[in-house]
C-alpha positions in Angstrom: 47.0 -59.4 -39.6 47.8 -61.5 -42.8 45.3 -60.9 -45.5 44.1 -63.7 -47.7 44.6 -62.3 -51.1 48.1 -61.9 -52.8 48.7 -59.3 -55.4 51.2 -58.0 -58.0 52.7 -54.1 -58.1 50.1 -51.7 -58.2 48.8 -49.1 -60.6 49.6 -45.7 -59.1 47.3 -42.9 -60.2 48.8 -39.8 -57.9 51.6 -39.0 -55.6 51.5 -36.7 -52.9 54.3 -36.1 -50.3 53.2 -38.4 -47.8 50.1 -40.3 -49.2 49.8 -42.1 -52.0 46.6 -43.2 -54.0 46.4 -46.3 -56.3 43.9 -47.8 -58.6 42.7 -51.1 -58.1 43.3 -53.9 -60.5 40.4 -54.7 -62.6 39.8 -58.3 -61.3 39.5 -56.6 -57.5 37.0 -54.1 -58.8 35.2 -57.4 -60.1 35.6 -59.2 -57.0 34.4 -56.4 -54.9 30.9 -56.2 -57.0 30.5 -59.8 -56.9 31.1 -60.3 -53.1 28.5 -57.4 -52.2 26.1 -58.8 -54.4 26.2 -62.8 -54.2 26.9 -62.9 -50.4 24.7 -60.1 -49.1 22.5 -62.9 -47.4 25.0 -64.0 -45.6 27.4 -61.2 -45.3 28.1 -61.9 -41.4 31.0 -64.1 -42.8 32.9 -60.9 -43.0 33.6 -61.2 -39.3 35.1 -64.7 -39.5 37.4 -63.8 -42.3 38.9 -60.7 -40.5 38.8 -63.1 -37.4 40.7 -65.7 -39.2 43.1 -63.3 -41.0 44.2 -62.0 -37.3 44.6 -65.6 -36.0 46.9 -66.4 -38.9 49.1 -63.2 -38.5 49.2 -64.1 -34.6 50.5 -67.5 -35.8 52.6 -66.0 -38.1 54.7 -63.9 -35.7 54.7 -66.8 -32.7 56.5 -68.6 -35.2 59.0 -65.7 -36.2 59.6 -65.4 -32.3 61.1 -68.8 -32.0 64.3 -67.3 -33.4 63.8 -63.9 -32.7 62.3 -63.5 -29.5 62.4 -60.0 -29.1 59.6 -59.5 -31.3 57.3 -60.3 -28.7 59.0 -59.6 -25.5 57.5 -56.3 -24.8 53.5 -58.0 -25.4 53.9 -61.9 -25.1 50.4 -62.6 -25.1 48.4 -63.1 -28.6 44.9 -61.8 -28.8 42.3 -60.5 -31.2 40.2 -57.4 -29.8 36.5 -55.9 -31.1 35.6 -53.1 -30.5 32.0 -51.5 -31.1 31.3 -47.7 -31.6 27.7 -47.3 -31.8 27.9 -43.6 -31.9 30.4 -43.3 -34.5 29.0 -46.4 -36.3 32.3 -48.2 -36.6 33.5 -51.7 -35.9 37.0 -52.3 -35.1 39.1 -55.6 -35.1 42.8 -55.2 -33.7 45.4 -58.2 -33.3 48.9 -58.2 -32.1 50.4 -60.1 -34.5 52.9 -59.8 -37.2 51.6 -56.7 -38.8 52.4 -55.4 -42.5 55.0 -52.6 -43.8 54.6 -50.5 -46.7 55.7 -53.3 -49.3 53.6 -55.9 -47.6 50.4 -53.7 -48.2 51.6 -53.1 -51.7 51.9 -56.8 -52.2 48.4 -57.8 -50.1 45.9 -55.4 -51.3 44.8 -54.1 -54.5 45.9 -56.8 -56.9 44.8 -60.7 -57.1 47.6 -62.5 -58.7 45.9 -66.1 -57.8 45.8 -68.5 -60.5 42.4 -69.3 -62.2 40.8 -66.1 -60.6 39.9 -64.7 -64.0 38.2 -67.7 -65.1 36.4 -67.9 -61.6 35.2 -64.3 -62.1 33.9 -65.0 -65.5 31.9 -68.1 -64.6 30.3 -66.0 -61.1 28.8 -63.8 -63.6 26.9 -66.5 -65.5 24.1 -66.8 -62.6 23.2 -66.5 -59.1 23.5 -70.3 -58.4 26.9 -70.7 -60.1 27.9 -67.7 -57.8 27.2 -69.1 -54.6 28.5 -72.4 -55.8 31.9 -71.0 -57.3 32.5 -68.5 -54.6 33.3 -71.1 -51.9 36.1 -72.4 -54.2 37.9 -68.9 -53.8 37.4 -67.4 -50.4 36.8 -63.7 -50.4 38.9 -63.0 -47.3 39.7 -59.3 -46.5 37.5 -57.9 -49.5 34.3 -59.4 -47.3 34.6 -56.4 -45.2 32.9 -54.3 -48.1 29.9 -56.1 -47.7 29.2 -54.3 -44.5 31.3 -51.0 -44.7 31.5 -48.1 -46.6 35.0 -47.4 -46.0 37.7 -49.6 -44.4 40.8 -48.4 -42.6 43.5 -50.7 -42.2 46.3 -49.3 -39.6 49.3 -51.3 -39.2 52.9 -51.8 -38.2 55.0 -54.6 -38.5 56.7 -56.5 -35.4 60.3 -55.4 -35.1 60.0 -52.2 -37.1 59.1 -48.8 -35.7 57.2 -47.3 -38.8 53.3 -47.5 -39.1 51.0 -47.6 -42.2 47.5 -46.7 -43.1 45.6 -48.3 -46.0 42.1 -46.8 -46.8 39.3 -47.3 -49.1 35.9 -46.9 -49.9 36.3 -50.2 -52.5 35.1 -48.2 -55.4 38.2 -48.2 -57.5 41.0 -46.5 -55.6 42.8 -47.2 -52.0 45.3 -44.9 -50.5 48.7 -45.6 -48.4 50.2 -43.0 -46.0 52.5 -43.1 -43.0 50.5 -42.8 -39.9 51.1 -43.8 -36.2 50.2 -47.1 -33.8 51.1 -48.3 -30.9 52.8 -51.6 -30.8 52.8 -54.3 -33.6 50.0 -55.5 -35.4 47.3 -54.6 -37.5 43.7 -52.8 -36.8 40.9 -53.0 -39.2 38.2 -50.0 -38.8 35.0 -50.6 -40.5 32.7 -47.5 -41.0 29.4 -49.7 -41.4 26.9 -48.6 -43.7 23.5 -48.2 -42.5 21.9 -51.4 -42.9 24.8 -53.1 -41.2 24.3 -51.4 -37.8 23.3 -55.0 -36.3 26.9 -55.6 -36.2 27.4 -53.1 -33.5 25.4 -54.9 -31.2 27.1 -57.0 -28.6 24.8 -59.8 -28.7 25.2 -60.4 -32.5 28.8 -60.0 -32.4 28.7 -62.9 -29.5 26.6 -64.9 -31.7 28.5 -64.5 -35.0 32.0 -65.1 -33.0 30.5 -68.7 -31.3 29.1 -69.8 -34.8 32.2 -69.1 -37.0 35.1 -68.6 -34.4 34.8 -70.4 -31.4 37.8 -72.7 -32.6 40.1 -70.0 -32.9 43.1 -70.8 -30.7 43.8 -67.2 -29.4 41.0 -65.3 -27.4 38.6 -63.1 -29.0 37.6 -60.2 -26.8 35.0 -57.9 -26.5 35.5 -55.7 -23.6 36.2 -57.5 -20.6 34.6 -61.1 -22.2 36.1 -63.4 -24.2 34.0 -64.9 -26.7 35.5 -68.0 -27.7 36.6 -71.1 -26.2 40.5 -70.3 -27.3 41.4 -73.7 -27.4 42.9 -76.1 -30.2 40.3 -77.8 -31.6 42.4 -80.5 -33.1 43.4 -81.4 -29.4 39.9 -81.8 -28.3 38.6 -85.2 -28.1 36.4 -85.8 -31.5 32.9 -86.8 -29.3 33.2 -83.3 -27.8 33.2 -81.6 -31.3 30.2 -80.9 -33.0 29.5 -81.1 -37.0 29.1 -77.2 -37.1 32.6 -76.5 -35.3 34.4 -78.7 -37.7 32.6 -77.2 -40.7 33.8 -73.6 -39.3 37.7 -75.0 -38.5 37.7 -76.0 -42.1 36.6 -72.6 -43.5 39.0 -70.9 -41.1 42.1 -73.0 -42.3 41.2 -73.6 -45.8 39.8 -69.9 -46.5 36.9 -71.7 -48.0 33.2 -71.2 -48.0 32.3 -75.0 -49.0 31.6 -77.6 -46.7 34.0 -80.3 -46.0 33.3 -83.6 -48.0 35.5 -85.9 -45.5 36.8 -85.0 -42.0 39.4 -87.2 -40.6 40.2 -86.3 -36.8 42.4 -88.5 -34.8 45.6 -89.0 -32.2 48.1 -91.2 -32.5 50.6 -92.1 -29.8 53.6 -94.1 -30.6 57.1 -93.6 -31.4 56.1 -90.4 -32.7 52.9 -88.7 -31.7 50.9 -86.3 -33.2 47.1 -85.1 -33.8 45.6 -84.3 -37.0 42.3 -82.7 -38.3 42.5 -83.0 -42.1 39.7 -82.0 -44.6 38.9 -83.0 -48.1 37.1 -80.3 -49.5 33.6 -80.5 -51.4 35.0 -78.0 -54.4 38.1 -78.1 -56.0 40.5 -75.7 -55.1 41.8 -73.4 -57.6 45.4 -73.8 -57.1 44.7 -77.8 -57.4 46.8 -78.0 -60.5 49.5 -75.2 -60.1 52.9 -76.4 -60.9 54.3 -75.9 -57.6 51.9 -78.6 -56.0 51.9 -77.2 -52.6 50.6 -78.6 -49.5 48.2 -76.6 -47.6 47.9 -78.7 -44.3 49.4 -76.6 -41.7 52.4 -78.0 -39.4 52.2 -77.3 -35.8 54.8 -78.3 -32.8 53.2 -78.1 -29.4 50.5 -75.7 -30.8 52.9 -73.6 -32.2 52.4 -72.9 -35.9 55.5 -74.0 -37.8 54.8 -73.8 -41.8 52.2 -74.6 -44.6 54.3 -75.3 -47.3 56.5 -78.2 -46.2 57.2 -81.0 -48.7 57.8 -83.5 -46.0 54.5 -83.5 -44.4 52.1 -84.6 -46.9 52.8 -86.2 -50.7 52.0 -84.0 -53.7 49.1 -86.1 -54.8 47.2 -85.2 -51.5 47.6 -81.8 -51.9 44.1 -81.1 -51.8 43.7 -81.8 -48.2 43.4 -78.9 -45.7 43.9 -78.7 -42.1 46.4 -79.3 -39.2 48.9 -81.8 -37.9 50.2 -80.9 -34.3 52.9 -83.2 -32.6 55.1 -82.5 -29.4 58.1 -84.8 -30.8 59.4 -82.4 -33.6 61.7 -79.5 -32.9 60.2 -75.8 -32.6 63.5 -74.6 -34.0 63.6 -76.9 -37.3 63.9 -75.1 -40.5 61.9 -76.0 -43.6 65.0 -77.4 -45.1 65.8 -80.0 -42.1 61.7 -80.9 -42.0 61.9 -82.2 -45.6 64.7 -84.8 -44.2 63.4 -85.2 -40.8 62.7 -88.9 -40.0 60.0 -88.0 -37.4 58.2 -86.2 -39.9 58.6 -89.2 -42.3 57.1 -91.2 -39.7 54.2 -88.8 -39.4 53.7 -88.7 -43.5 53.2 -92.4 -43.7 50.9 -92.9 -41.0 48.9 -89.9 -42.4 48.6 -91.0 -45.9 48.0 -94.5 -44.9 45.2 -93.4 -42.9 43.7 -90.8 -45.8 43.4 -93.6 -48.2 42.1 -95.9 -45.8 39.3 -93.6 -45.1 38.8 -92.9 -48.8 38.6 -96.5 -49.5 35.9 -96.8 -46.9 33.7 -93.7 -48.2 34.4 -95.4 -51.6 32.4 -98.5 -50.7 29.8 -96.3 -48.3 28.8 -93.5 -50.2 29.3 -94.2 -54.3 27.5 -91.2 -55.3 29.2 -88.8 -53.3 32.6 -90.6 -54.1 31.8 -90.1 -57.8 31.9 -86.2 -57.0 35.3 -86.5 -55.1 37.0 -88.5 -57.9 35.7 -86.0 -60.4 37.3 -83.1 -58.2 40.5 -84.8 -57.3 40.8 -88.3 -59.1 43.4 -86.9 -61.3 45.4 -85.5 -58.6 45.2 -88.8 -56.5 46.2 -90.8 -59.6 49.8 -89.0 -59.6 50.8 -91.3 -56.5 50.7 -94.4 -58.8 53.8 -92.7 -60.4 55.4 -91.3 -57.3 54.4 -93.5 -54.3 55.7 -97.0 -55.0 54.9 -98.4 -51.9 51.4 -97.4 -51.8 50.3 -98.1 -55.3 48.2 -101.1 -54.4 46.2 -99.0 -51.8 45.6 -96.1 -54.3 44.7 -98.4 -57.2 42.0 -99.9 -54.9 40.3 -96.5 -54.6 40.6 -95.4 -58.4 37.4 -95.1 -60.4 37.4 -95.3 -63.9 34.5 -94.6 -66.6 33.9 -97.5 -69.0 32.1 -98.9 -72.1 29.4 -100.4 -69.0 27.7 -97.5 -68.6 26.8 -98.0 -65.2 28.6 -94.9 -63.5 32.2 -95.3 -62.3 34.0 -98.6 -61.9 36.7 -99.9 -59.5 39.2 -102.4 -61.2 37.9 -105.2 -58.7 34.7 -104.4 -60.0 35.7 -104.7 -64.0 37.5 -108.2 -63.1 34.2 -109.6 -61.9 32.8 -109.0 -65.2 35.5 -109.9 -67.5 34.4 -112.6 -69.9 35.3 -116.3 -70.1 38.6 -116.4 -71.9 39.7 -112.7 -71.2 43.1 -112.4 -70.1 43.6 -108.6 -70.1 42.1 -105.0 -68.9 41.0 -103.3 -71.7 41.3 -99.5 -71.9 41.1 -97.0 -74.5 42.8 -93.7 -73.5 42.1 -90.0 -74.7 40.4 -86.7 -73.6 36.9 -87.1 -74.0 35.2 -90.0 -72.6 31.9 -89.4 -74.8 34.4 -88.9 -77.8 35.7 -92.2 -76.9 32.8 -93.8 -76.6 32.2 -93.3 -80.4 35.8 -94.6 -81.4 35.8 -97.2 -84.2 38.5 -99.2 -82.2 35.8 -100.1 -79.8 33.6 -102.0 -82.1 34.8 -105.2 -81.8 34.8 -105.2 -78.0 31.4 -103.8 -77.9 30.0 -106.7 -80.3 31.4 -109.3 -78.0 30.2 -107.4 -74.7 33.9 -106.8 -73.6 34.2 -103.9 -71.2 36.9 -101.4 -71.8 37.8 -98.8 -69.5 38.5 -95.0 -70.7 41.5 -93.3 -69.4 41.0 -89.5 -69.9 43.7 -88.1 -67.7 47.0 -87.4 -68.9 48.4 -88.8 -65.6 46.8 -92.2 -67.0 49.3 -92.7 -69.7 52.4 -92.4 -67.2 51.3 -94.4 -64.2 50.6 -97.3 -67.2 54.3 -97.1 -67.7 55.0 -98.2 -64.1 52.1 -100.4 -63.2 51.4 -103.3 -65.9 49.0 -105.4 -64.2 46.2 -105.7 -61.6 45.7 -108.8 -59.8 47.4 -110.8 -62.7 45.4 -109.0 -65.7 47.6 -107.3 -67.7 46.2 -103.8 -68.9 45.9 -103.3 -72.9 45.0 -100.5 -74.9 42.7 -101.3 -77.7 44.4 -98.9 -79.9 47.7 -100.8 -79.6 48.8 -103.8 -81.3 46.8 -106.4 -82.7 43.3 -107.6 -81.1 42.6 -110.8 -81.5 39.0 -111.5 -79.7 38.3 -115.1 -80.9 39.4 -116.7 -77.6 37.3 -114.6 -75.7 33.2 -115.6 -75.2 30.6 -113.5 -76.8 27.7 -111.4 -74.9 27.6 -108.3 -76.4 25.2 -105.7 -77.9 24.2 -107.7 -80.8 22.2 -111.1 -80.3 24.9 -112.9 -82.3 28.5 -112.0 -83.1 29.2 -110.6 -86.5 30.3 -113.4 -88.8 33.5 -112.6 -91.3 33.4 -116.0 -92.9 32.3 -114.7 -96.2 34.8 -111.7 -96.1 37.1 -111.8 -98.8 40.7 -111.8 -98.7 42.1 -108.4 -99.5 45.7 -109.1 -99.6 45.9 -107.8 -103.3 44.4 -104.7 -101.9 46.4 -104.0 -99.1 49.7 -104.3 -101.3 48.3 -101.3 -103.5 47.2 -99.3 -100.4 50.8 -100.2 -98.9 52.3 -98.7 -102.2 50.0 -95.6 -102.6 50.5 -94.4 -98.9 54.2 -95.0 -98.5 55.7 -94.0 -95.4 52.5 -92.2 -94.2 51.8 -95.7 -92.4 53.7 -98.3 -91.1 51.6 -101.1 -92.5 48.4 -101.9 -93.6 46.2 -104.9 -92.2 43.2 -106.7 -92.2 41.1 -105.8 -89.1 39.5 -108.3 -86.4 38.4 -105.2 -84.0 36.2 -103.5 -86.7 32.6 -104.4 -87.0 31.0 -100.9 -88.5 33.6 -98.7 -89.8 36.0 -99.3 -92.5 39.4 -98.3 -91.1 41.3 -97.0 -87.9 44.7 -96.1 -87.1 46.6 -98.1 -84.2 50.2 -98.0 -83.1 52.2 -101.2 -83.6 53.4 -103.4 -80.9 56.5 -102.2 -79.6 55.7 -98.6 -80.4 54.3 -95.9 -78.3 50.5 -96.1 -78.1 48.6 -93.3 -79.7 47.2 -90.8 -76.9 50.8 -90.9 -75.0 52.4 -90.0 -78.5 49.6 -87.1 -78.8 50.4 -85.7 -75.4 54.3 -85.8 -75.8 53.7 -83.9 -79.3 51.4 -81.4 -77.5 53.9 -80.8 -74.6 57.1 -80.3 -77.3 58.4 -83.6 -75.6 58.1 -85.1 -79.0 58.6 -83.4 -82.4 57.6 -85.7 -85.1 54.7 -88.3 -85.0 55.6 -92.2 -85.8 53.7 -93.9 -88.6 50.8 -96.0 -87.5 49.3 -99.2 -88.7 46.1 -99.0 -91.0 43.4 -101.7 -90.2 40.9 -102.1 -93.1 37.5 -104.0 -92.1 37.3 -106.6 -95.1 33.5 -106.9 -94.5 32.9 -103.1 -95.1 31.3 -102.3 -98.4 33.7 -99.6 -99.1 36.5 -102.0 -98.6 35.0 -104.6 -100.8 34.4 -102.1 -103.3 38.0 -101.3 -103.3 39.3 -104.7 -103.3 36.9 -105.5 -106.7 39.0 -102.7 -108.2 42.3 -103.8 -107.1 41.5 -107.2 -108.9 41.7 -105.5 -112.5 45.0 -105.7 -114.4 45.4 -102.0 -114.3 44.8 -101.5 -110.6 48.5 -100.6 -109.8 47.9 -97.6 -111.9 44.2 -96.7 -111.0 44.5 -93.1 -109.5 40.7 -93.1 -108.3 41.7 -96.4 -106.0 44.9 -94.2 -104.8 42.8 -91.4 -103.8 40.8 -93.5 -101.9 43.2 -95.0 -100.1 44.7 -91.5 -98.8 41.0 -90.6 -98.2 40.5 -93.9 -95.6 44.0 -92.8 -94.2 42.6 -89.3 -93.3 39.2 -90.7 -92.3 41.1 -92.6 -89.7 43.0 -89.8 -88.6 39.8 -87.4 -88.3 38.3 -90.4 -86.2 41.1 -90.1 -83.6 40.3 -86.3 -83.3 43.5 -85.5 -85.5 43.7 -83.7 -89.0 44.2 -85.1 -92.4 47.7 -85.3 -93.6 47.5 -82.5 -96.1 43.8 -80.6 -95.8 44.3 -79.3 -99.4 44.9 -83.0 -101.0 42.1 -84.2 -98.9 39.5 -81.7 -100.1 40.9 -82.5 -103.8 40.5 -86.0 -103.2 37.1 -85.8 -101.9 35.7 -84.0 -104.8 37.0 -86.3 -107.5 35.5 -89.8 -105.4 32.5 -87.6 -105.0 32.2 -86.6 -108.8 32.9 -90.3 -109.8 30.3 -91.7 -107.3 27.6 -89.0 -108.6 
């Protein structure tokens, strides 16, 4: 049996000659408590989890036997067997899969070394509703057995080895491992059932649970002389013969998840390369979605024989949220993982699957706006990685990309944005940052809002990188509102205000600009009058040809850029503060006006704060603020 939770080195509390006793890792103890409490009302899923693990173990051995046939010569027919002992109060599940040795047990039970589990456990403790939602993102696997059992014994022997081992625990802090005896390879899980779980010793109850949750398992599940499941590959059956419930349970089996699939893609392709696929998009975000390894979780089968789940050649990394199965008769059973990455037949399958998934996502985006918004919240940042990596399908990916914007009517496509563009508008305007709510209050947007020009919010780090590869959409260039000059004069009005703010009476502040340039020195690249500001006195922008503000911030945060480049400070000539400063700049002694110089530095710091950054010199900022306030009061 392959167990779904992986572990680090255990903490040994006591060692005997043949029996070793260990303490559960803290996270495992917490998980056991949460699983028991949160899933109590639906605890029959423990059987699904154990059967799923047994199926995985058989798949693993069938694959290993391709290169080592001797592993299965003595017992070639894979199976999963249930035994109920009403008198002893035990339920036993056995398989003749790959099994485990001592090291495998040490690396499988007792510790969870899975990314994000700590945060998952913290969130689960916030409330019962959150528990039920979040537990579907993780999958409790083997530990679900403790929902119904007061003690669990795992007797196992690895294929090709002679030694057997017994793992045992009551799920209350400790577990033990000791040598044992087992006839043949595989794993036997023996559950000593709690008094209120004796229903799972009744044959009709077991039949119902297996038929409900595990009918799709491709190996026979036996209870006495009866086989309880269909035991055929679900993905090879006609779609018309499969119920939504069967799809859901197969998804939960193959993904080791508790949520429902948001999208199911099931089809068979005949051609130069023939294959069948049954793929799912989860409704919840998996915990390893942003793991640096970016592993695929689509299982590859060749003529119903499991090959691998971790091949880079099967699905692109930007679709790593997919779960499911791909099966082809045209690939070699003996192919290695390294060969798979360069196999032209697999490349053909990959191309066809990727295009199919993007087509299905586009259909969902058009047919279910609300549902697609949830999908985009979960997986949009990952899908946009394809804009950088998949040059051949960039247009298809862009078609399904969605963005928040100043339009404030939910997510928008780029095509929708183009339909709302103003007369005379030649660019797709955007502002990049980490939080759409904060970006909505940026002073850089003031002039655009005044003229009713929609601006997209790009809030994922990947946005800055795909924009370096894609400069336009249907002939309209992408332009950051924090980058370069903003000349909006040629664009028709129609904004939030009834009339566009007039700057005809704004003074020519050239004299003030000269004084501020001198006062700020190399802290800024330039000081200019602004055409984008209507309410705020000041903002900072990247000059034409320089790196955009948000991209530079990302590169500095990741250590790829050491120093910040000087930016252009823009002043709003119509703002009261700037007018007051201009009046002081007209005086003969303005060049030596300390208060004017302090105000110049304060405006620079104000612009930095508005961008979510700290003042250049916090201590100097506080001193200047006190000086100006004293003068004003």
